[in-house]
C-alpha positions in Angstrom: -2.2 -22.7 19.4 -4.5 -19.7 19.9 -3.9 -16.7 17.7 -3.0 -14.5 20.6 -0.3 -16.9 21.9 1.1 -17.4 18.4 1.4 -13.7 17.8 3.1 -13.2 21.2 5.5 -16.1 20.5 6.4 -14.7 17.1 7.0 -11.2 18.6 9.2 -12.6 21.4 11.3 -14.5 18.9 11.6 -11.5 16.6 12.6 -9.2 19.5 15.2 -11.7 20.6 16.7 -11.9 17.1 16.4 -8.2 16.4 18.4 -7.4 19.6 21.4 -8.9 17.8 20.9 -7.0 14.6 20.7 -3.3 13.6 17.3 -1.8 13.4 17.6 -1.0 9.7 18.6 -4.6 8.9 15.6 -6.0 10.7 13.3 -3.4 9.0 14.8 -4.1 5.6 14.2 -7.9 5.9 10.6 -7.3 7.0 10.1 -5.0 4.0 11.4 -7.7 1.7 9.0 -10.2 3.2 6.1 -7.8 2.9 7.1 -7.3 -0.8 6.8 -11.0 -1.5 3.4 -11.2 0.3 2.2 -8.2 -1.7 3.1 -10.1 -4.9 1.0 -13.0 -3.7 -1.9 -10.7 -3.0 -1.6 -9.2 -6.4 -1.8 -12.6 -8.0 -4.9 -13.4 -6.0 -6.5 -10.0 -6.9 -5.7 -10.4 -10.6 -7.3 -13.8 -10.8 -10.4 -12.9 -8.7 -10.8 -9.6 -10.4 -11.8 -11.3 -13.6 -15.0 -12.6 -12.0 -15.6 -10.7 -8.7 -16.2 -7.0 -8.1 -13.2 -5.2 -6.6 -15.0 -4.3 -3.3 -15.9 -8.0 -2.8 -12.2 -8.8 -2.9 -11.5 -5.9 -0.5 -14.2 -7.3 1.8 -12.3 -10.5 2.1 -9.1 -8.7 2.9 -10.4 -6.2 5.4 -13.0 -8.6 6.9 -10.3 -11.1 7.8 -8.4 -8.4 9.6 -11.5 -7.4 11.5 -12.1 -11.0 12.6 -8.6 -11.1 14.1 -9.2 -7.8 15.9 -12.7 -8.5 17.3 -11.6 -10.8 20.2 -9.1 -8.1 21.4 -11.8 -5.4 21.0 -14.2 -7.4 23.1 -11.7 -8.3 25.8 -10.7 -4.7 26.1 -14.3 -3.6 26.4 -14.1 -1.7 23.1 -11.4 0.7 24.4 -9.8 0.6 21.0 -12.7 2.7 19.6 -12.4 5.5 22.1 -11.2 8.6 20.4 -11.7 12.4 20.1 -10.4 12.4 16.5 -13.4 10.6 14.9 -13.4 13.0 11.9 -9.8 12.2 11.1 -10.5 8.4 11.4 -13.4 8.8 8.9 -11.1 10.7 6.5 -8.5 8.0 6.8 -11.1 5.3 6.1 -12.7 7.0 3.2 -9.4 7.9 1.4 -8.0 4.5 2.3 -11.1 2.9 0.6 -10.6 4.7 -2.6 -6.9 4.1 -2.5 -7.3 0.3 -2.2 -10.1 0.4 -4.8 -7.8 2.1 -7.3 -4.9 -0.2 -6.4 -7.0 -3.4 -6.9 -8.6 -2.2 -10.1 -5.2 -1.4 -11.6 -3.8 -4.8 -10.6 -6.7 -6.5 -12.4 -6.3 -4.6 -15.7 -2.6 -3.5 -15.9 0.7 -5.3 -16.0 2.0 -5.8 -12.5 5.1 -3.6 -13.1 2.8 -0.8 -14.4 0.5 -1.0 -11.4 3.3 -1.0 -8.9 5.2 1.7 -10.7 2.2 4.0 -10.8 1.6 3.4 -7.1 4.9 5.0 -6.2 3.5 8.3 -7.3 2.1 8.5 -3.8 5.4 10.0 -2.6 5.1 12.7 -5.2 1.5 13.6 -4.2 2.8 13.8 -0.6 5.2 16.5 -1.6 2.4 18.7 -2.9 -0.1 17.9 -0.1 2.5 18.4 2.7 3.3 21.8 1.2 -0.4 22.8 1.2 -1.6 21.4 4.5 1.5 20.9 6.7 3.4 24.0 5.5 6.4 22.0 4.6 8.8 23.6 2.1 9.9 21.1 -0.6 12.1 23.7 -2.3 13.6 23.4 -5.8 14.7 19.8 -5.2 11.3 18.6 -4.0 9.3 20.3 -6.8 11.9 19.3 -9.4 11.5 15.6 -8.3 7.8 15.9 -8.4 7.9 17.3 -12.0 10.2 14.5 -13.1 8.0 11.9 -11.5 4.9 13.2 -13.3 6.8 13.0 -16.6 7.3 9.4 -15.8 3.6 9.0 -15.1 2.7 10.5 -18.5 5.1 8.1 -20.2 3.7 5.1 -18.5 0.0 6.1 -18.7 0.1 7.5 -22.2 0.0 5.8 -25.6 3.7 5.2 -25.5 3.5 3.1 -22.4 2.5 0.0 -24.3 1.2 -1.2 -27.7 -2.4 -0.3 -28.5 -3.5 0.6 -25.0 -7.2 -0.2 -24.5 -9.7 2.2 -22.9 -9.8 -0.2 -19.9 -6.0 0.0 -19.5 -6.1 3.8 -19.6 -8.9 3.8 -17.0 -6.9 1.4 -14.9 -3.9 3.8 -15.1 -6.1 6.7 -14.0 -7.4 4.5 -11.2 -3.8 3.7 -10.1 -2.9 7.4 -10.0 -6.1 8.3 -8.2 -5.5 5.5 -5.7 -2.0 6.9 -5.1 -3.4 10.4 -4.5 -5.9 9.0 -2.1 -3.2 7.0 -0.4 -1.2 10.2 0.0 -4.1 11.8 1.9 -4.4 8.7 4.0 -0.7 9.0 4.9 -1.2 12.6 6.0 -4.2 11.5 8.2 -2.1 8.8 9.7 0.7 11.2 10.4 -1.8 13.5 12.2 -3.4 10.7 14.2 -0.2 9.1 15.4 0.3 12.2 17.6 -2.4 11.2 20.0 -3.9 7.8 18.9 -2.8 4.3 20.0 -1.7 1.7 17.5 -4.7 -0.4 18.5 -7.1 2.4 17.7 -5.5 3.1 14.4 -5.8 -0.5 13.4 -9.4 -0.9 14.6 -11.0 2.0 12.7 -9.8 1.0 9.2 -10.7 -2.7 9.9 -14.3 -1.6 10.8 -14.7 1.2 8.3 -13.3 -0.6 5.2 -15.2 -3.7 6.0 -18.4 -1.7 6.3 -17.9 0.2 3.1 -16.9 -2.8 1.0 -19.6 -4.9 2.6 -22.4 -2.4 1.7 -21.3 -2.3 -1.9 -20.9 -6.1 -2.0 -24.5 -6.6 -1.0 -25.7 -5.1 -4.3 -23.2 -6.8 -6.6 -22.5 -10.1 -4.7 -21.1 -13.0 -6.7 -21.3 -16.4 -5.0 -17.8 -17.6 -4.1 -17.0 -20.9 -5.9 -14.8 -23.6 -4.4 -12.1 -22.9 -6.9 -12.0 -19.2 -5.9 -12.0 -19.8 -2.1 -8.2 -20.4 -1.9 -7.6 -17.2 -3.7 -9.8 -15.2 -1.3 -7.9 -16.8 1.5 -4.6 -15.9 -0.1 -5.7 -12.3 -0.5 -6.8 -12.2 3.1 -3.7 -13.9 4.6 -1.2 -12.0 2.5 -2.8 -8.7 3.3 -2.6 -9.4 7.1 1.1 -10.6 6.8 2.0 -7.6 4.7 0.4 -5.1 7.1 2.1 -6.7 10.1 5.5 -6.8 8.5 5.2 -3.2 7.2 4.2 -1.8 10.6 6.8 -3.8 12.5 9.5 -2.8 10.0 9.0 0.9 10.6 9.1 0.2 14.3 12.7 -1.0 14.0 14.1 0.9 11.1 14.5 4.5 9.9 11.7 5.7 7.6 14.1 7.3 5.1 16.0 4.1 4.8 13.0 1.7 4.5 11.2 3.9 2.0 13.9 3.2 -0.5 13.9 -0.6 0.3 10.2 -0.6 -0.6 11.2 -0.4 -4.2 11.9 -4.1 -4.0 8.1 -4.5 -4.4 8.5 -3.4 -8.0 11.0 -6.2 -8.6 8.8 -8.8 -6.9 5.7 -7.7 -8.9 7.6 -7.6 -12.2 8.9 -11.2 -11.6 5.5 -12.4 -10.6 3.9 -10.9 -13.7 6.6 -12.4 -15.9 6.7 -15.9 -14.4 2.9 -16.3 -14.0 1.4 -14.2 -16.7 4.1 -13.7 -19.3 4.1 -10.0 -18.8 7.2 -8.2 -20.4 7.3 -4.5 -19.8 8.1 -2.3 -22.8 11.2 0.0 -22.8 8.9 3.0 -22.3 7.4 1.4 -19.2 11.0 0.8 -17.8 11.8 4.5 -18.6 8.6 5.7 -16.8 9.3 3.4 -13.8 12.9 4.7 -13.7 11.8 8.3 -13.6 9.1 7.7 -10.9 11.4 5.6 -8.7 14.2 8.1 -9.0 11.9 11.1 -8.3 10.4 9.3 -5.3 13.9 8.5 -4.0 14.9 12.1 -4.3 11.7 13.2 -2.6 12.5 11.0 0.4 16.1 12.0 0.6 15.7 15.7 -0.4 16.6 17.0 3.1 19.9 15.1 3.0 20.5 16.2 -0.6 19.8 19.8 0.2 22.1 19.7 3.2 24.9 18.2 1.1 24.6 21.0 -1.5 24.1 24.0 0.7 26.1 23.1 3.8 
């Protein structure tokens, strides 16, 4: 069955089933599925990262998405690329590139629970960035949650986060935090672009831009892909596609404030994958840091409801 027909068939079946369920239920289930596929992608990135440069792994992930989109771009006579917000698409692509770069590097050199826990700091960076650029008012609750979250980051990234942290692990923690900050900028760009841009256009530019950037870097550091590594590259590509589809579709059905909290299931899936496949056991300090970050992120997402409950 051609890919287009398969996609339409899946969408029709999902729509039929979703019509009998609440939107938040459908969204939550899709978020859980995306969490499992993220864990699969993390396993592939961890194994491949021991041999292949991070951007070569990224090339496989984004290149696969581009290959899926190219037939639709061609049939639509490249209408997907028409935009008057090119500068914002460039900002999204560049920040998204550094965000994925930091994420993949941290997966390769940190315990899975550490890498995912630090990635949740994106919500905390969003509080500060939204206050500066969108003139949002986080208030005492928002800024307090941000402060608590960064205390959690210091606990996880500092010497207490694990026994005898190596320089590489510290660098990976910095990369994870930097990737989360870049991801926060990407999220703001997406929020701005969704006002005028179609979903197709917003999918096309990252696929093209990220493939171009990772491809250019891969030319200078290319490592031939062995037969043993090929299945892992395929896993990274397929899991990335499924994750993105599930994530986008989930937010189409469910409320953002509800699904943002369900996303924490990623932490459980990553920790289980790390324990079962690599024997990773997070230390009590790591659990404390994760608890502070997740709690602070939860409060950041729910701060309007919390504020309303206190002051009204």
